[in-house]
C-alpha positions in Angstrom: 97.7 90.9 185.6 94.8 92.5 184.2 95.0 90.2 181.5 91.4 88.6 180.5 90.4 85.8 177.8 90.7 87.0 174.5 93.0 89.9 175.3 95.6 90.4 172.6 99.1 89.3 173.9 102.7 90.6 173.3 105.5 87.9 173.1 109.3 88.8 174.0 112.1 86.6 174.4 114.8 87.3 176.6 117.6 85.2 176.4 115.8 82.2 177.9 112.5 83.8 178.9 109.4 83.8 177.2 108.0 87.0 178.5 103.5 87.6 177.9 102.1 91.1 178.3 99.3 92.4 177.5 98.8 94.4 174.3 98.7 98.2 174.5 98.3 100.0 171.3 100.8 103.2 171.2 100.6 106.4 169.4 102.9 106.1 166.3 104.4 109.5 166.3 104.9 109.8 170.4 104.9 106.0 171.8 102.7 107.6 174.4 99.6 104.5 175.2 96.8 107.0 176.9 93.8 107.8 175.0 94.9 106.4 171.6 92.2 106.4 168.7 92.5 104.4 165.7 92.5 106.5 162.4 92.6 104.6 158.9 94.5 101.6 161.2 96.8 104.2 162.7 96.7 104.0 166.5 97.1 108.0 167.0 96.9 109.5 170.8 94.3 112.8 171.8 97.4 114.9 172.3 99.0 114.5 168.9 95.4 114.7 166.8 95.4 118.1 168.8 98.8 119.1 167.2 98.1 117.8 163.8 94.7 119.7 163.8 97.1 122.9 164.5 99.6 122.1 161.7 97.1 120.9 158.9 97.4 124.2 157.0 101.3 124.7 157.8 103.8 123.1 155.1 104.8 120.7 157.6 101.1 119.6 157.4 100.3 119.6 154.3 103.3 116.7 153.7 102.1 114.8 156.4 98.4 114.5 155.0 99.9 113.6 151.2 102.2 110.7 152.9 99.1 109.7 154.7 96.8 109.5 151.5 99.6 108.1 149.7 100.6 105.5 152.2 97.1 104.8 152.6 96.2 104.2 148.9 99.4 101.8 148.8 98.2 99.4 151.0 94.7 99.2 149.5 93.6 95.9 147.9 94.1 96.1 144.3 90.6 96.7 142.3 89.4 98.4 145.1 88.5 102.4 145.1 91.2 104.8 146.6 89.9 106.6 149.6 
């Protein structure tokens, strides 16, 4: 199965069955599970990271950067400095 002690698991219920599977983080943009990196508590694959680098100076890229910064600020603990 490839599951070791302390590996994170996902638990699903399918009618009368309980299904356990090893947790595999996936990209928040394309749902791919290969070569995933954590960026500010979000999982992004290497392919999407490269795509984001390419659109950084486009209107869509500027909006995306603004959105990511805004969502990060709202998740911070009150009284802590902003990013």
